[in-house]
N, C-alpha and C positions, 0 to 999 in steps of 0.2 A: 504494500500500500504506500503510495507516495505521500510525502509530508505536505502540509498546507503551506502555500506561499502567501505571505502578507506584505503589504506595502509598509514602508517605514512609519507612516503616520498611524496605521492600524496597530503596528507593534508597539508604538509609543503609548497608545491608549491602553493596551493590555498591560503594559509594564506599570502604568499608573494605577490600574485597578488591582494589580497583584501586590502592590507595595505593602498594604496592611495585612495581607494574608499570612497565615502561619503554614509551615510545611505540613502537608497531609500525609506524605509517604516518606519514610526514612530508609535509605539504602545502606545496608551494613557492609561488613567486610567480605561477605560472599559475593557481592556485586549484584548484577541483574539476573536474578533467578526467575523461573517461570512464575512463581507465586508473586514476586515483586512486580513483575510486568502486569500480571492479572490485577493486582491491587491498584496500580497506576491507571489501568484502563477503566476500572470501576469508578475511581475518583474522577477521572475525566468525564465519564458519563453522567455522574451526579453533580459535579461542580462546574465543569467546563474549563475553568482556569485554576491551575493548581501549582503549588510549589513542591519540589522534591529536594530533600537534603541528602547529599551523598557524603558518607564518612570515609573519604579516601583522600589522601594527600597528593595523589598523582593527577595533575591537571589534564594531561593528555588522555588518561583513562576516563576522567569525568566528561571531557569533550566528546569522546567516542560514545559514552553512555547517552549523552544528550542527543547526538545524531541518531543513534540506534533507536531510542525511544520515539523520537519524532517520526522516523520512517516506519517503524513497526506498528505504531499505534495511530498512524495518519494524523498526527498532531502538528501544530505550528510551534517551532522553537521560538520562544519570546525572549528569554534572557538567561545567560549563564554568568552568574556573578559569585565568585568565591566557590563555596560548596553548595550553592542553591541553584536549582534548575527550575525555570518557569516554563510550563507548557500550556497550550490552549487548544481546545477543539470544540467546535460548536456542539451544544447539547442536543441529543436526539429528542424529537417531539414526543411527549408522553401521550399515549392513547388514553383518552378519558373514558371512563366507564359511563354507559348510559344509565342514568338514574330515572326510575319511574317516580314521578311526582304526582301525588294525589292532592288536588286543590281543595277538597272538602276536609282534609285532615287539619286539625288544629293542634297547637302545642299542648302536650299532655301535662299533667301535674308533676311538679318537681318538689323534692323535699330538701330543705335547708336546715342546717344546725345553726342555731343562734345562741349567743351568750346573753342572758338577761341579767343585768347587774341589779342588786338590791339597793333600795334607797337608804337602808340602814348600813352604816359603815361597819366593816369587819366581817360581814357575811360573804360566803363564797358565791360567785355568780352561778346561776342556774342554766343548764344547757337544755334548750327547748328545740324540738323538731317542728318546723312549720311547713305546711304544704301550700305551695303557690300554684294556682291554676294558670291556664293559658292567658286569661284576661287580667291577671293580677301581677303586681310587682312587689318587691321587698324593699322597704325604705332603709335608710342608713340607721335609723333607730331600732330596727328589727320588727317593724310593723308591716302587715300585709295590706296593701291598698289596691284598689282597682286601677288598672291602667287607664290613663286619660285617652279619649278618642283622638285620633289624628285629625288636625285641621287640614282638610283637603283644599281649602281656599285660603289664600293669604289674607292678612289683615287689611292690606291696601285694597284688594279687590272687594272685600266685604264692606268696606266703608264707601266704595263707589256705587254700590247697588242700593 
């Protein structure tokens, strides 16, 4: 698989995006094993832009690893600085599962645990379980209130009619 060729401007953008990233894969003394290449491929699929740290003092070996990774995984070599290698590959589009949506279905009841503090000092707070229905909400004080109906017409339009 050939590596992806980028323009210098595109490479510069990816270098800027990768600046704050931490290394995702660490290559140890064994070098590029099949499992390491597999992990780098998985990281490229999930993140797109990754950093790889190579624990090798040989710069020529690191450069060879960089080129091998970019050709084997069809990724674009972005940057090789010190012991860090930055690779980029466009993420594959995820197939979204079709969800069946029932319009008649409302939100079901939910149970919340609330701490109720006593008005008398020195007593332990009481843990209460409150059931909140679909048309209700839980206030900051731990009370259940009906949800306010949404205003479908703005205040400005209501004043004009």
